N, C-alpha and C positions, 0 to 999 in steps of 0.2 A: 826592698823601695820602700817609701814611705811617699804620702798623697803629696807633698810640698814638694816633691823632687822633681820638677817641670824640666822637659828636655825641650830641646829645638831640633825636629827632626826633617829630612824630606818627605814628602806626601805623595804616593800612587794610588790614585784613585781606581777602584776596580769594577769593572763591568760585569754583571752577572755571576760574581763570585766572592765567596769570604772565605779565607784564610785564617783558620783556628790556632792557637798556642800549639806549637808541637806537631804540625801538619807542614810535610814536605812536598812542595810542587811547582811545576815547570809554569812559568807565564811568558806570554806574548805581548812586548809591549811596541807600540808603535805611534803613539802621540808623542809629539814634540814635547812637551811639557814634563811628561812621564819620563821620556830617555834623559831628558835633564837631571831630573830628580835621580833618576839610578844613577847616573854619573856622578852626581855630588855624594850620595850614598857610599859610591866606591872611594871616592877620594877621602872620605872620612873614618868611620869605623864599621862600616856596610851594612848599617842598620838602616830601614826606613820603615815609614809608618804606612801600612796597609788598611784602606777603609774603603767599603761599597759606596759607589753611586745609588741613589734612590732609586734613579730611573736609569736604566742601562742605555736608552735610546741617545741621552746628550751628549753630543761629541766633545764639548768645552766647558765642562762643570764649573760652575759658582760654590761659593763654600754654602751656601744653602743647600747646595743637590747632592752633599758628603752626607753620609754619616758619621755620627759624632764619635761613637766607638768603634775601635778595629782593634788591629794587632800589630807589634811592632815584629818585624822579621828582619832575618841576617840574608844579605845576600851573599850567596855561595858560589854561584857562577855566573858567569853572564858571556852571551855570543851573538854577535852579530849576524844576521841573517843576510841572504844575496837582495832580498828585496828591502831591507832599510829598517826591518823591525829588529828588536833586541830579543832573545830568549835566554830568559833570566832563572835560576834554579834559588827559590827561597824558602828558608825556614820559619815559621812562627814561633816568637819567644814567648809575648807575654800581651795582656790585654793593656789599652790603655785608651784616654780619652784626651779630645781635642781641645784646648782652654781658648787657643788663641791661633788666629790664620794669619802667618805673617806673610804680608803682600811679596812677592817677588815675579819679576817679568817673564824670565827664562824657567822656572820650576815652580812645583810647589812647594809650601814650606810652612810648618805647623809646629803648635806648642805644645806638648800633648803631656799628659798626666798619671802615670803607671797606673792601674788599676790591680791591686790584690785580691786573690780569692776570700771569701767569708767561709768560716769553718764553724758551724753552731754545733752537730753532735755528730759526731766520729764516728758512732756505732751505727746511727741511721746512714749516714753516708756511704758506710761499708754494705750494708744491708741492700741499698738502693742500687750499691755498682752490681751485686751479685745477682739482682733480678734483671737488671739492664743488659748483663754479661750475657743471662741466660735467653732472653729474647734476643738479644741481638745475632746468637749463634742459628735459632729459629730462624732467625729473618733471613739471614746469610744462604739457609738452604732454600726457603723459599727465592729468593731474590734472584741466585743465581749470577750476581754480577760479582759478589766479594767472593775472594778467593781463599782458601784456605790458611794458606801460609798469614794473610790479612788478619784473618780471626786467632790464629795462633799468637799473632803480634798482641793483638788487644788484651787477648787473656793473660798476657803477661806483666801488664801494666796494672800496678797496685796504685798507683797515687789516682784517687777519684777524681779530682780534675782534671787530670790529664787524660785520664780514660775517657771522661764525658766528652772533652773535645775532640777526641779521636774519632770517636763511634760518631758524634755529629759529623764528622768531616768524610765517613765513608756512607752514610744512609742520605737515599733522596730527600731532601726538604725543599720547601721554598723559601724562598730568599728571606721571607719575613720571619718564617721560623727560624732560620740559621741568625739571623742578626738578633732576633730575640734571645737564642742561647748566646749569644756571644756576648750581649749585654748582662747578662745573669749572673752577680759575682758571687752570689749564695751556691755554693757545689751541690747541698742536698737539692736546694729547689732546682739547679739546673738538670741533675738527676733524674728530678721527677718529671720535667717535662720532656726530656729526653725519651723517656718511658712511656710515656703516654703518646706521643709521636709515632714509635717504634710499634708500640700495639697498634696503632692507626693502621700505619703502613703494613704490617703483615696483614691484616681484614681485607685492605685492598687488592695484595698481591695472592691473597687465596682466593679471591673473588676473581681476580684476571686468570689464574690457573684453573677455576672452574669452568668460567667463561670460555677458555681455551679449548676446555676438553667439550665442551656442550656443542661450540661451533662444529668441532672436528667431526664429533658423532653426526651431525646433521647434515654433514657435508660428504661427498662422495668424491666424486674427480671433475670438480668445478674448477673455472678459472680463478686467477688470482685476484680479481677484483671482485667477482663475487664472494668470495671468502673474505676481503676485509670489509664490504659493506654488511655481510653478517655478522663479524665479529663486534662491527660500529653499533649495529641494533642490541646485540645481545649485552655489550657493555653499559651501552645507556638505559637498558631496560633495568638491570642490576644495580645500575647506580639512581635510579628513580627520576632520571631527567625526563625532558619533554619529548621523548622520541624525534630528537632532531628537529623537531617543528618551531624552535623559539623563533627563527628569521622568518617563518611562513606568517607565525601568528603576530608578530612584530607588524608585519607588512599589512594583515589584516587589519588590524587595531588602527595602521596609521590609514587605512582607508576608510574606514570606519568613521574617524575624526574628521575627515576630509567632505566626507558625503553628507548632505542635506537630508537626515533621515526625522520623520514623525518619531515623538517620544515613545511611544509605544512600540515600533519597530525597533528605535536604538536598543532599549530593555532587551527586546528578543534576541537581536544579535549579540549583544554581551553575553547574554545567560546561556547561548549557542557556541560561544567563544569559548568561554570556560567549561563547558561539556568537552569540546573538542580538546581541550587543553589534557584534560584527565581521562579521554579515551585513547587506547592504545592503537597505534597507528596501523599494526596489524588487523585489528578489527573491521569486520565490514561497516560497522556502524561510522566509523572514521569518516569513510568518502561520501557519506548520505548528511552527515552533519554539514560536511565542508561544502557539498553541492549546495546544500540549503542555504548556508551562507552567501553564497559566490551570488545566488538568486536574489537574496533580498540586499545585498548590496549595488547590484547593477542594474537590477530594477528601477526606473525612476516612479521617485515619490512627491517630488516637491519641483524637479525641473518642468520649466513652462517656456514656451517660445509666445514671445507677442505677437497678437495678430494685426497684419496689415489690413485695419478699417478703412482703407480709402476706397469706396465705392466704385469709383471711375476707373481705378487701376485694376481694381477684380474685375468688371465688366471688360476692360481692355482684353484682358488676359484670356476669359472665357470665349470672348469673341475671336479673338487668333486663333484659339484652338479648336475651336467648332464651330461649325455652320448650322444655323437652326436652333433646336433644343430649347427654345424660349423658355419654357415652362420651368424648366430646373434652373436655370441662369435665374430666372426673376428670385425663386427659391432663395436661391444662395446671397443672392442680394439682400432681399429682405432680411436672413438672419445677420447680414452684416451690419443692418441701418439699426437693427433692433438692438443689437450689443452695443453699437456705439451711442447709443440713447441711455441703455441701463446698466452697461458693464458687468453684468451677473448674470449672462443669460446662459444655459445648460446648453449641450452640444445637441445638436437636432439629429433626429434617426430618419434619413432617407431611405426609400428603397426604388430603386430604377428599374422599372419592369420594361421589358422589350425583346423582339428579337435577336438573334446573334448578331455580333458586328455592326451595331448601333452606336456604340461609343459607349458604352456604360462605363467600363473599367477606365479609358481615358479618361472620360469625364471627371471621374471622381480625382484623378490624379491632377488634372487641370485645376479643381476647386482648391487643393492644396497650395499647389501655385500659386492662385489669387491670393489667397489669407495668409501666405507665406509660414505655412505647418510643414510638419515632417508628414511623409506619407509612409503608410505601410499598409500592406495587402495579403490578407490568407482565403485560401482556397478552402471552401466547403464541399466541392462537389465529391459524392462518394463517403463522406463522413458520416460512419454510424455509429460511431463509440460516444457515450456520454463523457468518457474519462478524456476524449480528443478536445474539447470545451471547458470542462472542469478542472483537468488535470488529476493525475493518480496520488491516490493515497501515500504518503512517503515511507509506508512498512513494504511497500511492493518494490521488487528489483528493478533497478531503472526507472525508478517513478522520475516524473517532471512535470511541471503547469502544463496547464491547457494553452490552447493556439492563441486564445486572447492576451494572457499573460506574456507569452512567447513574442506575441506581436507587439504588445507594450514596450519588453526589451528591448526589441528591434529601433520601435520610435522613437525611445531615449528621452521623450516629454510625456507628459501628462497629458497633452492635449493635441495630438495627431490629427488627421484625416485617416479614420480606419476604416479601410475597405475589405465589405465579408463579400467575398466573390461566390456567385453560383449558391447563394442561399436556399433555394429552392432544390437544390440536390441533394439535400442531407436525406438521410433515411435511417429508421429505426430496424433494431434485432435484438437478439438475449441482451446484448451489451449495455441496453438502453435507448435513451431518446435524445439523441443530441438536439433538436429541435426545442426540446423542453428546457434542457441546458439555456438556452439561447436566450429565454424568457427575462431572466436575470439580468444580463447584459443589456438590453434593449428596452430596459424600461426605465425610462427618467424618474421615477421616481424610487427605484429600487439601487440603479447601478451605480449609486454613490457608495454604497457598502458591500461590492460587488464580493460574491467568496471563492476562491478557489479552493479546490481539497489539498493541493501540494504546498501552497502558501500557508493554510492555516490563521491568514491572516486577511482582515478585509481590505480591497484595495478600491481606491475613487475612480471610477469610469465616468464618472458626469461630465466631465470636459473633454470627451472625447468626442469628435465628430463622425459618427459613424454612417456610412454608405452603403446599402446592401444593392446586390444586384441578382435579378433572375429572369429568366425566360417565361415563367409561367407562373401565374398566383395561384392557381389551381392546386398545385402539389404545395404551397407552403401553408400549415397549418392556422386555423383563426388568430387563436391567442397569440400566437407570434405576428401575425399581420396587424392585429389589433395594434401593437406596438409602434407601429413604424408609418412614416408620410409617404405612401405610395404616390412616385410620379411616372408613368406611363409613356415610355417613348415609341411610339407604334411602327416605327420605321420610318425611312426616309423617302419624300417624293422625288418624281423626276425631276422636278425643278432643283429641288434641295442637293439631288445626287451631281448634276449637272455643277451645280457650286462648290461643292466639296471635291469635286475631281480638279475641276480648276486651280481651286486655291489651296489645297491642301496635297491631296492624292498625287497630281501629277509633278508636282515641285518635288516630293519626296521621291518619287520614282527615276525622275532625272540624276536626282542627285545619287541615288543609289546605283544606277547603271552607266555612272560617268559620262554622263550628256550637261551639256552646256543648256542654260534657258533658249537661247537661240535657234540651238539644233533641232529642234524638234517643237512641231505645231502641229495640234490635232483641233481640228476645224469644231465649233459648237455640235454641226449636224451630223458630224462622226460620231463625238461623245453621247448625242442623244441615241443614235443608232446602236451605239456599243452597250447602253444602260438598257435599251429597249430587247436587242435581241442576243446580247451574249452574257446576261445576265439576270436573274431571278431571284431577288433576294431583298428584305427589307433594309439591311445593313448596307457597308459596302467594301467587305473583303473581297468578293468575286472582282467586284470593279476594279478594287486595288489591282487584283492577280492580272485582271486583263487588260491594263494600264501597264503595269509592268511586263508583260508579254509584246504591246507594241514597243515600250521603249527598246527591249532587247532586238526586236526587226530592226529599229530605227539605229541601232549601235552596230549593228551588223553593216548594214547598208552604206553608214558610213565609213567605216573602217575600210569595206572591201572595194567600193567603189570611188572613196576620196569623195563623196559630197560633203558638202559645210551644213545642208540643212535639210530636213525632211517633213514635207506637209502629207498631213492625214487627211484626206476625204472621206467622207460615205462611201462613195463607190469604191476609194482603194480599202476601206476594211476589211471587206470580204477577202480582199487578195491576203492581207496580213492576217487575219485571224480565224480565215477557213470561212466554212458555211455558217450562217445563223446556227446558235445552239437552242433558242426560243423563239416563239411566235409569241403576238400578244393580241388579243380578241378585237375585230374589228365590226360596225356595226353593220347590219345587215343592209343589204343593196336595194332592197324593194319591200313593200310589206308585203307580212306572211300571216296566213291564217294557221294556229295551233301553235305558233313559233314567237317567244315574249325574251327580250333581253333583260336580264337582273344584272346585277351589280353585285360582286363578291368581295369578299375581304379574307387575303391569306398572308401567310408569315411573310411572304416576300411581296406584299404589299396590295394593292387593290387589282381587279381584272373583271372582266365582262363575262357572265354567263348565259349561254343561249338554253333555253329550254322549250324541249319539242313534245309536242302531244300529238297522237295518232287514234283515230277511230276505226273499230272493226266491226262488223258483224260478230255477236256474242252474246253469253248471259250478263253481262257486268262487271267482268272480272279486270280488277286494277294491277297494271304492273308497271313495276318503278326500277329503272335503270340507269346505270351511270357510276355505280359504286359509291350510293349514298349513303350516308351516316343515319342513324336511328332519329334524329331530331331531323333532319330532312323530308325522311320518310312520312314523319309524323304531322309536318307541313303540308304533303301533298294531300295525307288523308284528311285532313281539318279542311284545305281548301276542297275535296271533294265531298263533304258533309256538307260545307255551307253552300256549296251550288245546289246540290238535291235539296236542302230546304227553300232554295229561293229559285226554284228550276220557275214556275209561272213568273215571278215580277224578270227575270231575266229571258224569257220566250224563249224557255229549252222544254223539250217534250218531258213531262212526269216521271215519265217510264224510261228514261233515256239509259240507266242503270241497268235495265232487263235487255235492252236490245243491242247494248254496243259493249264491247269490250275496249278498255282505256290504257294506252301506253305511254306513261311518260319517261321522256329520256332527256340526258344531260349529257352533252358531247364530251369526250376527252374522258372515257370511261377507265381509264388506268389511273386516272388520279382522283384518291378519295375526296368526298363532298361534303361538308356537313354545315349543320347552322341555321336558326328559323328565320333569316332574313330574305329567303326565297319563297316566303308562302305566298306572297300578293303575285310574285312572277307565275308563280305554277298555276295559282288560280285565275290570271288574266289569259294564260295560253289555253287552259281549261274550256274556259268560257268562250273563247275565239275559236276552239276548235267544233264546239257542241253548235255554236249559233251561226258560224260562218264567217264572224266578223274580223277582219284583217287587223293585226296591231302595227300600230304606226312603227316606220323604223328607225324614228330618229327617239324614241323615248326609252331609257332606261330607267327601272324601278328597284326599289329596295325596300323592304316593311317585312315584318312578322304580322300573319294572319289571325284573328280566333273564329270560334264556330257562328258567332253572330256579324263575322265579317269587319270587325274593328282592327286596325292597323296599328300594330306598336314598336316604339321606337328599336333599333339598333344601334350596332355600334360599327366603329369605323367608316364615319361617312365620308370624310377628308380623302381617305385612301380610295374609297370607291368613287369618287367625282372624278378624282386625277385619273384614274381609267376609264371613264366613260368621256372625261375630255378627250383622251388618247385615242377613243376606237371613233372618235367622231359624232359621238352622241349629243344633243341641242338641247334635251328636254330630261329632267331629272325627276322622278315621284319620290317622295322620301315621306317617313312620316310626319307628323305636325310636330310630334314633341322631339324631334332632331333639329328643330329650326334654331336653336342655341348653338349647335354646330358648327352651322355656316361661318362664323365669325372666323374657325380655325383654316377655311380655304383662302390661299392665295388670289389674291386681288386679281390677277391678270387669267387666272383660270375661272373665278365665277364670272367675269364680264360676257364671257360667250358662252355662259348657260342660262337655262330658264329652271328653276326649281318650283316644284309646286307639292307645297305639303300637303298632306290627307290624312282623314283620319278614319274614313271607312272605304271600303273595297268599292261602293258604288261610284265616289271620286275618282277613284282610280281608273275604273273603266270607262267614264265619262271623257279621260284625257288620252287613256292608252287604246282605246278600242276605235277604228272606223265602223261606219255602217255597212252592211252587209253589202259587196262589191262597189263600194263608194272609196274610189281612189284618188279622189280630185283633191280631197282635204291636205 
């Protein structure tokens, strides 16, 4: 046939299939146009043009979707199947190319030009045919998909062109390779292409065989799924693919593009992703790198919430959540005011110090709510490993960042309110000193470049508002304490507890116990009694538990007796809660010789302390009882020495210490007592006993004494004053240096008391002692 010999012929587009000249194959045809083309071909000379679609997914192809080069084939058989499709047997005749598409509504029709083979060197073609035959024989043995009959048939073909086409039809090729072979008119070139393709296929099949053997050896009797997974891993390893992590790496890279990271962190993540791509999945390092990438991508680096700088809003939130605690609230409002003016303030580092139950943790949560920041809390109680704070090196198995970085991940922003709970409970051992690791975290000048051992990259903590809580400042190392702004929450006064119970605790317990607001009423006098004799604490946890007990009793009464309202008075409280648990001190009913009333400050607030002195004939032995601590014993010794040095001025026999044994006792001997503020009380009680002058019953006193009789300042004046007021004392003798603390005392308490500031014991005696046998004053 000549190239100018154009033919008009029906077209049958093939999906995922190419028919070579000399190839006989069954086809199933289902598309309407394709069936029409077949019927048209059967009506003429049974010839049809077979050409592959470029994309097999296209249902209704246009001319640009069909390959130009195809094969002219003869339809030998045609059978209509029950499902409407046609099964045909076709035989490829010769190559041809489409010159023109002829529009036809019902079937495809084209004008084609037959393509003749090109022969350059017959001897080279023969040599290539022999080489290809040898490779094909070897391929058939490895493939196991080609029968011996097929090999025998191929061996009998002498024509190099037809031989090449038949070989191409029997080996597994990509559609692009098959089309390339079909379009190659030069027979020698076609043979060379097939020789190259079949050589590569042989290598792949050989590798498959080796992989199958390797997997089979490594497995014993495992499930089929495990076998397939192992085989897949082995295949990917031999082919040098990415350990099945292509999708995973793509997802990580997309996350990296979406995440706003600093430039240096971006570079680190990209470098680690490249490492992760190269490291085998079975390697232990693979999981280490993956965890590291996850941490870098999930940590907040630049995400920041906008502060609500409205001072009035913050004040309302703090007041709604907590009664009292004015100093802390004032400090937060100051921070907001300065930030509003400067817009570039570093996060403050506050340390709330106070007894358990005073609301330190809940206050930090309220601060976060007041300024619209995220809140995160970590507990440092019992932390004794430095790695808990700074993180582990990535060389360790199970390494992870420290608690600070973990907290920042939970916070999801770089400016949360970060609560370091129980910072005084950290301790150290052979694993390091975690409190030293906290120095960088809590230093405003350093924490913008905080270094975690796991991250190995600096992290900015300067915008974090750190709030630490502690029960005892004495156990916090000085360098760490120096970095924080300490705000003491000494505990709640009786008046504050009353308001907290009414405004917060009772409302909460009513809700938790299923009571409505009007179903239970607790009178104020009942609440005060509950606070005084059923709880003894600086905070309000015990108070809340007792209120919960009252609510449960009320709920039982309402359900069992169908009462709609329960009113609790002070008299009924004992019926509901049982006998009082605690007692509070009351002032003496009459003036006493050798007994003075001191004011004490305990973890549960203030209390009064009665100090008694008795004299007996002896040789000057000084006995101290009442479970006194070392500081309190030293105060007694100082008072004793002062009295000996001033015996003449005090009208005491100079040799009293040789004639009398002196016994000082502080009642409630089972309760440990310590502190310097009982110094003037002990001295007054001693002088009263030695001189016979009574101590005024309405006077309470507090202050430390020196050997020269000077009165030094003390702490806890507010709590001591409240206990004195509760006990009925009307006059309080206090150190002159404590006058500044009077502002902290509520006006309602201060109005009923007389405060006498003193700086020397002589002044104390002037106000505290009556003249001998004088009871009229």
